[in-house]
C-alpha positions, -999 to 999 in steps of 0.1 A, spaced: -238 129 340 -255 110 312 -241 135 287 -205 128 299 -211 91 301 -225 91 265 -194 108 251 -171 86 270 -188 55 256 -186 69 222 -149 77 226 -142 41 238 -160 28 208 -140 48 184 -106 41 201 -114 4 205 -125 -1 169 -102 -22 148 -120 -19 115 -92 1 97 -65 -21 110 -69 -47 82 -67 -20 55 -35 -6 69 -20 -41 69 -30 -46 33 -15 -13 24 18 -21 40 19 -54 22 11 -38 -12 39 -11 -5 64 -38 4 55 -58 -28 60 -25 -49 94 -19 -33 105 -55 -40 94 -54 -77 112 -21 -82 144 -34 -67 141 -66 -88 134 -47 -121 160 -19 -116 190 -41 -129 169 -53 -158 159 -17 -169 185 -14 -197 179 -49 -210 141 -41 -212 147 -7 -228 169 -24 -254 142 -49 -261 116 -23 -265 138 -1 -287 145 -31 -309 109 -39 -313 99 -4 -320 127 0 -345 117 -32 -363 81 -19 -366 
């Protein structure tokens, strides 16, 4: 009986743990920021390419 109780307590401890929750939330926030930056920079892509091309040609 103590063997079963020990494993049940261990299972409850693992399932009830919220240690990884914060890391998942930070990961989702970073992913959202990356998506927003990509969407914001997409229309500026050709302008940035022209700027870098002009700089490299002048060098």
